[in-house]
C-alpha positions in Angstrom: -185.3 -98.2 -120.3 -184.5 -94.7 -119.0 -184.3 -94.4 -115.3 -186.3 -91.9 -113.3 -185.7 -91.3 -109.6 -188.6 -90.6 -107.2 -187.4 -87.1 -106.7 -187.1 -86.4 -110.4 -190.6 -87.9 -111.1 -192.1 -85.8 -108.3 -190.4 -82.5 -109.2 -192.3 -79.5 -110.4 -195.9 -80.3 -109.4 -195.1 -82.1 -106.1 -195.8 -79.9 -103.1 -193.5 -79.8 -100.1 -195.2 -82.1 -97.5 -193.9 -79.8 -94.7 -195.3 -76.6 -96.2 -197.8 -75.0 -93.9 -199.9 -74.2 -96.9 -200.2 -77.9 -98.1 -202.5 -80.4 -96.3 -201.1 -83.9 -96.0 -204.1 -85.6 -97.7 -203.5 -83.3 -100.7 -199.8 -84.3 -100.7 -200.6 -88.0 -100.6 -203.1 -87.7 -103.4 -200.4 -86.1 -105.5 -197.9 -88.7 -104.4 -200.2 -91.6 -105.4 -200.5 -90.2 -108.9 -196.8 -89.7 -109.3 -195.7 -93.0 -107.7 -198.2 -94.9 -110.0 -196.5 -93.5 -113.0 -193.0 -93.9 -111.8 -190.5 -95.4 -114.3 -188.8 -98.3 -112.5 -185.4 -99.8 -113.3 -185.4 -103.4 -114.5 -184.6 -105.6 -111.5 -181.5 -107.1 -113.3 -179.9 -103.6 -113.3 -180.6 -103.1 -109.7 -179.3 -106.4 -108.7 -176.0 -105.5 -110.4 -175.9 -102.2 -108.5 -176.6 -103.9 -105.2 -173.9 -106.5 -106.0 -171.4 -103.6 -106.5 -172.6 -102.1 -103.2 -172.2 -105.4 -101.4 -168.7 -106.0 -102.9 -167.6 -102.6 -101.7 -169.0 -103.2 -98.2 -167.3 -106.6 -98.1 -164.0 -105.1 -99.0 -164.4 -102.4 -96.3 -165.2 -105.0 -93.6 -162.6 -107.6 -94.7 -159.9 -105.0 -94.7 -159.8 -105.2 -90.9 -159.2 -108.7 -89.6 -159.9 -109.5 -86.0 -156.3 -108.9 -84.7 -156.0 -105.5 -86.5 -159.5 -104.7 -85.4 -158.6 -105.2 -81.8 -155.5 -103.0 -82.2 -157.6 -100.3 -83.9 -160.4 -100.5 -81.3 -157.8 -99.9 -78.5 -157.4 -96.5 -80.0 -161.1 -95.6 -80.2 -161.8 -91.9 -80.3 -165.0 -89.8 -80.0 -165.8 -87.3 -82.7 -168.7 -84.9 -82.8 -170.1 -84.4 -86.3 -172.8 -82.1 -87.6 -175.0 -84.0 -90.1 -176.3 -81.7 -92.8 -177.7 -84.3 -95.2 -181.2 -84.2 -93.6 -183.8 -81.5 -94.0 -182.6 -80.0 -90.7 -179.0 -80.5 -89.4 -178.3 -82.5 -86.2 -175.3 -83.6 -84.3 -173.9 -87.1 -83.6 -171.1 -88.3 -81.3 -169.2 -90.9 -83.4 -167.0 -93.6 -81.9 -164.2 -94.2 -84.5 -163.0 -96.4 -86.1 -166.4 -98.0 -86.7 -168.1 -99.2 -89.9 -171.3 -97.1 -89.5 -169.5 -94.2 -87.8 -166.8 -94.0 -90.5 -169.5 -93.9 -93.2 -171.3 -91.0 -91.5 -168.1 -89.1 -90.8 -166.7 -89.4 -94.3 -169.9 -89.4 -96.3 -172.2 -87.2 -94.2 -174.9 -89.8 -93.9 -175.8 -93.5 -93.3 -177.8 -95.2 -96.0 -178.7 -91.9 -97.7 -181.1 -93.4 -100.2 -183.1 -95.2 -97.5 -183.1 -92.0 -95.4 -184.4 -89.8 -98.1 -187.2 -92.2 -98.9 -188.2 -92.4 -95.3 -188.4 -88.7 -95.1 -190.5 -88.6 -98.2 -193.1 -90.9 -96.9 -193.1 -89.6 -93.3 -196.2 -87.7 -92.2 -195.7 -84.3 -90.6 -197.3 -85.3 -87.3 -196.9 -89.1 -87.7 -195.1 -91.7 -85.7 -191.8 -93.2 -86.9 -190.7 -96.6 -85.5 -187.0 -97.4 -85.8 -186.6 -101.1 -85.0 -182.9 -101.8 -84.7 -181.9 -98.1 -84.4 -178.2 -98.6 -83.7 -176.6 -95.2 -82.9 -179.7 -93.4 -84.2 -178.9 -91.8 -87.6 -182.4 -92.5 -89.0 -184.2 -91.6 -85.8 -182.4 -88.2 -85.6 -182.9 -87.5 -89.3 -186.7 -88.0 -88.9 -186.9 -86.2 -85.6 -185.1 -83.2 -86.8 -187.0 -83.0 -90.1 -190.4 -83.5 -88.5 -190.5 -81.8 -85.1 -194.2 -82.4 -84.7 -193.7 -86.2 -85.3 -192.9 -88.8 -82.6 -189.9 -91.1 -83.1 -189.7 -94.4 -81.2 -186.3 -96.2 -81.4 -185.6 -99.8 -80.3 -182.0 -100.9 -79.7 -181.4 -103.9 -77.3 -177.6 -103.7 -77.4 -177.0 -101.9 -74.1 -173.6 -100.4 -75.3 -175.1 -99.1 -78.6 -178.2 -98.0 -76.8 -176.1 -95.8 -74.5 -174.5 -94.2 -77.6 -178.0 -93.7 -79.1 -179.2 -91.9 -76.0 -176.0 -89.8 -75.9 -176.7 -88.7 -79.5 -180.2 -87.7 -78.5 -179.0 -85.7 -75.6 -176.5 -84.0 -77.8 -179.6 -82.6 -79.7 -181.4 -81.3 -76.7 -183.8 -79.3 -78.9 -185.3 -82.6 -80.1 -187.9 -83.6 -77.6 -189.8 -86.0 -79.9 -187.7 -89.1 -79.4 -188.4 -92.1 -77.1 -186.0 -95.1 -76.8 -186.4 -98.7 -75.6 -183.6 -101.1 -74.8 -185.6 -104.2 -75.8 -185.7 -106.6 -78.7 -188.8 -106.6 -81.0 -190.2 -109.9 -82.2 -193.5 -111.9 -82.6 -193.8 -112.8 -78.9 -193.1 -111.4 -75.4 -190.6 -112.7 -72.8 -186.8 -112.9 -72.6 -184.5 -114.0 -75.3 -180.8 -114.7 -75.9 -179.1 -111.8 -77.5 -175.6 -111.9 -79.1 -174.2 -108.5 -78.3 -171.1 -107.1 -80.0 -168.6 -105.3 -77.8 -166.7 -102.1 -78.7 -163.8 -104.2 -80.1 -166.0 -104.9 -83.3 -165.4 -102.7 -86.2 -168.9 -103.1 -87.6 -171.0 -102.6 -84.5 -174.3 -103.1 -86.3 -174.4 -106.9 -86.4 -175.8 -107.8 -82.9 -178.8 -110.1 -83.2 -181.0 -112.6 -81.4 -179.3 -115.2 -83.6 -175.7 -116.2 -83.8 -175.1 -115.2 -87.4 -172.2 -116.1 -89.7 -170.8 -112.5 -89.6 -170.1 -112.8 -85.9 -167.3 -115.3 -86.3 -164.0 -114.0 -84.9 -165.7 -111.1 -83.1 -165.9 -110.3 -79.4 -169.5 -111.4 -78.7 -171.3 -111.6 -75.3 -174.4 -113.7 -75.0 -176.9 -111.9 -72.8 -180.6 -112.1 -71.9 -182.7 -109.2 -73.0 -186.4 -108.4 -72.8 -188.5 -109.0 -75.9 -191.8 -107.5 -76.9 -194.3 -107.3 -79.8 -194.7 -103.9 -81.3 -198.5 -104.4 -81.0 -198.0 -104.6 -77.2 -195.5 -101.9 -76.7 -197.5 -99.1 -78.4 -200.7 -97.6 -77.0 -203.7 -97.6 -79.4 -203.5 -93.8 -79.9 -199.9 -94.2 -81.0 -200.6 -97.2 -83.2 -203.2 -95.2 -85.2 -200.5 -92.6 -86.2 -197.6 -94.8 -87.3 -196.6 -93.7 -90.8 -193.2 -95.2 -91.3 -191.5 -98.3 -89.9 -187.8 -99.2 -90.4 -186.7 -102.8 -89.5 -183.1 -103.8 -89.5 -182.7 -106.7 -87.0 -180.1 -108.9 -88.7 -182.3 -111.7 -89.8 -185.4 -111.5 -87.6 -187.4 -109.0 -89.7 -190.2 -111.6 -90.4 -190.8 -112.0 -86.6 -190.9 -108.2 -86.2 -193.6 -108.0 -88.9 -195.7 -110.8 -87.3 -195.6 -108.9 -84.0 -196.9 -105.7 -85.6 -200.0 -107.0 -87.5 -202.4 -104.8 -85.5 -200.3 -101.6 -86.2 -200.0 -102.5 -89.9 -203.8 -103.1 -90.2 -204.7 -99.8 -88.4 -202.3 -97.3 -89.9 -201.0 -98.9 -93.1 -197.5 -97.5 -92.7 -194.8 -97.5 -95.3 -192.3 -100.2 -94.1 -188.6 -100.4 -94.9 -186.7 -103.6 -94.1 -183.5 -105.4 -94.9 -183.0 -108.9 -96.3 -179.7 -110.8 -96.3 -179.5 -114.2 -98.0 -176.8 -115.5 -95.7 -178.9 -115.0 -92.6 -181.2 -117.7 -94.0 -178.8 -120.2 -95.6 -181.1 -123.2 -95.1 -183.8 -121.7 -97.4 -183.4 -118.0 -98.3 -186.0 -118.1 -101.1 -188.5 -119.8 -98.8 -187.9 -117.2 -96.0 -188.3 -114.3 -98.4 -191.5 -115.7 -99.8 -192.8 -116.0 -96.3 -192.1 -112.3 -95.8 -193.8 -111.5 -99.0 -196.8 -113.6 -98.1 -197.1 -111.7 -94.8 -197.1 -108.4 -96.7 -199.6 -109.7 -99.3 -202.0 -110.7 -96.5 -201.9 -107.1 -95.3 -202.6 -105.8 -98.8 -199.0 -104.5 -99.5 -196.6 -104.7 -102.4 -192.8 -104.9 -101.9 -190.1 -103.3 -104.0 -186.3 -103.4 -104.0 -184.6 -100.1 -103.2 -181.7 -99.2 -105.5 -178.4 -98.9 -103.6 -176.8 -96.5 -106.1 -179.5 -94.3 -107.5 -181.3 -91.9 -105.1 -185.0 -92.6 -104.4 -185.5 -95.4 -106.9 -187.2 -98.7 -106.3 -188.5 -101.4 -108.5 -190.1 -104.9 -108.8 -187.7 -107.9 -108.4 -187.5 -111.6 -108.8 -187.1 -113.5 -105.5 -185.4 -116.5 -107.1 -182.8 -114.4 -108.9 -182.0 -112.4 -105.8 -181.5 -115.5 -103.6 -179.0 -117.0 -106.1 -176.6 -114.1 -105.6 -173.9 -114.9 -103.1 -173.9 -112.7 -100.0 -176.8 -110.6 -101.4 -178.3 -108.1 -99.0 -180.6 -105.3 -99.9 -183.1 -102.8 -98.6 -186.8 -103.1 -99.5 -189.8 -100.9 -99.3 -193.3 -102.2 -98.6 -196.2 -99.9 -99.8 -199.9 -100.4 -99.0 -201.9 -100.9 -102.1 -204.1 -98.0 -101.2 -201.1 -95.7 -101.8 -200.5 -97.3 -105.2 -204.1 -97.3 -106.3 
């Protein structure tokens, strides 16, 4: 089957959603027609591509063992980078060496396929929720590309949150970002949070669970505040949410369960990550639980291709969960957008 990326299938007759001459409803009607006819890769081909992506990521992380990591982190340096991969450039202060920071410094972006899809589905004056924002690449990308939109970023790791806010201040022309140093889940209260320190090379693994990939790292268990998205956002904000990104190292299902009111009200496009090894007891059962939650909200879920820009496709849960160390990014689309 030939492959067609979203950008290719939308070329020509697809209007620019940011054009002052194009209304957003008109843009979405066109998007519906184009997405409905999108040629999707067979899921087997995408699994192979994601396998390759995971292998490369594993090699990058495994190349620095704890002792060498500690030595490298003692020589941490700050670098200011101008990111030009988004619609409008922005700056970031990068603490290197670091897994996410090195990718941004050397490749000019973090998760570029994910980032481009989020910009595509973002409404000009909508609300973007970044749950697990880390140092803020996706938040800054959306905020700079959509100055009339509002971006709300959640990052409970106080060290990473400080770096996130530093990056926002570095772009003082962006006044459309709000940050919270809380964890997002399906209930409110306090929760144990396993926080990575600066000595970790990949500083994107902190979680409310002690996961396998924390072994050998400098982790501090702290208590953080936890809230449901439905309780954090006011009704007027909930009505305008157009894109949600969830990357919480294994608690994505809980985040969804705490956002049912927002999802019902605004039917946002939702991006989330799933990693098999975060649910070793029953990864297939956990994924089916996530899919059932989306189905109850009248959504369909697709696997995002890690190698081909703006391409996503149907997938087989059982096959995915058989792949050792599989992790992938997924997009959940409301059926009204696909109708």
